[in-house]
C-alpha positions as CSV (number, residue, x, y, z in Angstrom):
1,G,-79.8,98.0,-197.1
2,G,-81.2,101.4,-197.0
3,S,-81.6,104.6,-198.4
4,A,-78.2,105.8,-197.5
5,N,-76.7,103.0,-200.0
6,I,-77.9,105.4,-202.8
7,D,-75.6,108.1,-203.4
8,F,-76.4,108.7,-207.2
9,S,-79.0,108.9,-209.5
10,D,-80.0,105.4,-211.6
11,L,-80.4,103.5,-208.4
12,A,-83.1,102.4,-206.3
13,F,-83.7,100.6,-202.6
14,F,-86.0,97.6,-202.4
15,D,-87.4,95.8,-199.5
16,N,-89.9,92.4,-199.6
17,F,-89.8,92.7,-203.0
18,E,-90.3,88.9,-204.6
19,N,-89.8,90.1,-208.5
20,I,-87.8,92.8,-209.9
21,G,-87.0,93.2,-213.8
22,L,-84.4,95.7,-214.6
23,Y,-85.6,96.1,-218.3
24,S,-83.4,97.7,-220.6
25,G,-80.1,99.9,-219.7
26,D,-77.0,99.3,-217.7
27,D,-78.2,98.7,-214.2
28,S,-76.1,98.0,-211.3
29,V,-77.5,95.9,-208.1
30,Y,-75.9,96.1,-204.3
31,F,-77.2,94.0,-201.7
32,G,-76.5,96.5,-198.8
33,G,-79.0,94.4,-196.3
34,D,-81.2,91.5,-196.3
35,P,-84.1,91.8,-198.7
36,G,-86.6,90.1,-196.0
37,D,-87.8,87.5,-198.5
38,S,-86.4,85.4,-201.3
39,I,-86.5,87.4,-204.8
40,S,-85.9,86.7,-208.5
41,I,-84.3,89.5,-210.6
42,T,-84.2,89.5,-214.6
43,G,-81.6,92.0,-215.7
44,D,-83.1,91.9,-219.2
45,E,-81.0,94.0,-221.7
46,G,-78.0,95.9,-220.9
47,D,-74.8,95.5,-219.6
48,D,-75.9,94.7,-215.5
49,T,-73.7,94.4,-212.3
50,F,-75.1,92.6,-209.5
51,N,-72.7,93.0,-206.5
52,F,-72.8,90.7,-203.5
53,D,-71.8,92.0,-200.2
54,Y,-73.8,91.1,-197.6
55,F,-74.6,87.7,-195.5
56,L,-77.9,87.0,-197.0
57,T,-80.2,85.2,-195.5
58,S,-82.9,85.4,-198.5
59,D,-82.4,83.0,-201.4
60,I,-81.6,85.2,-204.9
61,S,-82.0,84.0,-208.2
62,I,-80.7,86.3,-211.0
63,E,-80.9,85.9,-214.5
64,G,-78.7,88.5,-216.6
65,G,-79.9,88.7,-219.7
66,D,-79.1,89.9,-222.6
67,G,-75.9,92.1,-222.4
68,Y,-72.2,91.5,-221.0
69,D,-73.3,91.5,-217.1
70,T,-70.9,91.0,-214.0
71,F,-71.8,89.1,-211.3
72,N,-69.3,90.3,-208.2
73,I,-69.2,87.9,-204.9
74,T,-67.5,90.0,-202.2
75,T,-69.6,88.3,-199.1
76,S,-70.7,84.8,-198.9
77,P,-74.1,84.6,-198.0
78,D,-74.9,83.2,-194.7
79,S,-77.7,80.7,-195.2
80,S,-79.7,81.6,-198.1
81,A,-78.7,80.1,-201.8
82,L,-77.8,81.7,-205.1
83,N,-79.1,81.1,-208.3
84,L,-76.8,82.9,-211.0
85,T,-77.4,82.6,-214.8
86,G,-75.7,85.0,-217.2
87,D,-78.1,84.3,-219.9
88,S,-76.6,85.3,-223.5
89,D,-73.2,87.5,-224.5
90,D,-70.2,87.3,-222.7
91,D,-70.5,87.4,-218.7
92,T,-68.1,87.6,-216.0
93,F,-68.3,85.9,-212.4
94,N,-66.1,87.2,-209.6
95,F,-65.5,85.1,-207.0
96,S,-63.0,86.6,-203.8
97,T,-64.2,85.8,-200.7
98,N,-64.4,82.3,-198.9
99,I,-67.6,80.4,-199.7
100,S,-69.4,78.8,-197.1
101,S,-72.6,78.2,-199.0
102,N,-74.3,77.2,-202.0
103,I,-74.2,79.0,-205.3
104,T,-74.9,78.1,-208.3
105,A,-73.5,80.1,-211.0
106,S,-74.1,79.2,-215.1
107,G,-72.8,81.1,-217.6
108,G,-75.4,80.3,-220.4
109,G,-74.4,81.6,-224.0
110,G,-71.5,83.7,-224.8
111,H,-67.4,83.5,-223.6
112,D,-68.2,83.5,-219.9
113,V,-65.1,84.0,-217.6
114,F,-65.3,82.5,-213.7
115,T,-62.4,83.6,-211.7
116,F,-61.6,82.4,-208.0
117,N,-59.2,85.3,-206.0
118,N,-58.9,84.1,-202.6
119,A,-61.8,82.0,-202.4
120,N,-61.8,78.8,-200.3
121,I,-65.0,76.8,-200.8
122,T,-66.5,75.1,-197.9
123,G,-70.1,75.2,-199.3
124,E,-71.2,73.6,-202.3
125,V,-70.3,75.6,-205.6
126,N,-71.6,74.5,-209.1
127,I,-70.4,76.2,-212.0
128,D,-71.7,75.3,-215.5
129,G,-70.0,77.3,-218.5
130,G,-73.3,76.6,-221.0
131,D,-72.2,77.0,-224.7
132,D,-69.3,78.5,-226.3
133,S,-66.0,78.8,-224.9
134,D,-65.6,79.2,-221.3
135,T,-62.4,80.5,-218.8
136,F,-62.4,79.0,-215.3
137,K,-59.4,81.6,-213.8
138,F,-57.5,80.5,-210.4
139,E,-55.9,83.4,-209.7
140,T,-54.5,82.2,-206.1
141,V,-54.3,79.3,-204.0
142,N,-58.0,78.2,-203.4
143,S,-58.9,75.1,-201.4
144,A,-62.6,73.6,-203.0
145,D,-64.0,71.2,-200.8
146,S,-67.0,70.7,-202.9
147,L,-66.8,73.2,-206.3
148,T,-68.2,71.3,-209.0
149,I,-67.8,72.7,-212.6
150,D,-70.3,70.9,-215.5
151,N,-70.2,71.0,-219.2
152,F,-66.4,71.4,-219.6
153,E,-65.7,71.1,-222.7
154,S,-61.7,70.4,-223.2
155,L,-61.3,71.5,-226.7
156,S,-63.2,74.9,-225.9
157,D,-63.1,75.7,-222.4
158,Y,-59.9,76.8,-220.5
159,F,-58.7,76.7,-217.2
160,E,-56.4,79.4,-216.2
161,F,-53.4,79.3,-213.6
162,S,-51.9,82.2,-212.2
163,S,-48.1,81.4,-210.6
164,S,-49.7,82.4,-207.4
165,A,-52.3,79.7,-207.5
166,F,-50.0,76.9,-206.6
167,S,-49.0,76.3,-203.2
168,G,-45.6,73.9,-203.8
169,R,-47.7,71.1,-202.1
170,E,-46.9,67.2,-203.1
171,G,-49.7,66.2,-205.3
172,H,-50.2,66.8,-209.1
173,V,-52.1,69.0,-211.4
174,L,-53.1,68.9,-214.8
175,V,-54.3,71.6,-216.9
176,F,-56.2,71.8,-220.0
177,G,-55.6,75.5,-221.6
178,S,-53.5,78.1,-220.6
179,S,-51.0,79.0,-217.6
180,S,-49.6,82.3,-216.6
181,G,-46.0,81.9,-215.2
182,S,-43.4,79.8,-216.7
183,E,-42.0,77.7,-213.8
184,F,-45.6,75.6,-214.5
185,F,-45.4,75.2,-218.2
186,P,-44.1,71.5,-218.9
187,D,-40.7,71.1,-220.7
188,M,-41.0,69.9,-224.2
189,E,-38.2,67.3,-225.7
190,V,-38.1,67.0,-229.4
191,T,-36.4,64.1,-230.9
192,F,-37.6,62.1,-234.3
193,D,-38.3,58.2,-234.7
194,E,-36.6,56.0,-237.3
195,F,-38.6,57.7,-240.5
196,G,-37.3,61.5,-239.6
197,N,-40.4,62.3,-237.9
198,Q,-40.6,65.0,-234.8
199,V,-42.1,63.6,-232.2
200,N,-43.0,66.1,-229.3
201,T,-42.7,64.9,-225.8
202,L,-43.9,66.9,-222.6
203,V,-41.7,66.2,-219.8
204,A,-43.2,66.4,-215.7
205,F,-40.6,67.9,-213.3
206,N,-41.9,68.3,-209.4
207,E,-41.5,71.4,-207.2
208,T,-37.4,70.6,-206.4
209,D,-37.1,70.1,-211.0
210,T,-36.6,66.8,-210.4
211,Q,-38.5,64.7,-214.0
212,I,-40.9,62.8,-213.0
213,N,-41.9,61.0,-216.3
214,D,-42.8,61.9,-219.4
215,L,-46.6,63.0,-219.9
216,T,-47.7,62.4,-223.3
217,T,-46.8,62.5,-227.0
218,I,-48.4,65.4,-228.6
219,D,-49.9,64.3,-232.1
220,D,-49.2,67.3,-234.6
């Protein structure tokens, strides 16, 4: 990084700092260069934004603190590890690049959103939504050798897939939550049992619109 990265007020440039506290206010953090040492950043209060846009070789740990914090990963770290924690409130984690390093992202409290867009994963990425209902969004086709999602609660957390998140390869996709793109919604067949009670059944089709099998019966 360098002073040239500072183009308006209330931004600061740091090199070789080990601990940085942002305190109150809506702060922005950019990594235009390697900090030189492993550092820890605490966002404290405020809606903070952390931008990772450099091939970092130093380990970075960030706690967003209170507020609606955003973590933008647009460049995969080189040889470093990222440890990101949203803490309280609704936080957003955006993965929009291929990930070849180790990243741990924890939402903490609040309704957190984790979005993967053109993010093929060959490193180790561990996601923990934390408390409250969280959303895991896949906007495009993403391959992931080592993506782990912990603390997923099927009654409160959601996967969201856009239609472009499917490539038509052979295999099966089980979707918890919602899907954007009607071509990926299973059909529902309505029948009645011998007592006149309605029975709703989800029907699975493959990419050639051939029925494969009944998935499950939905209890009213």
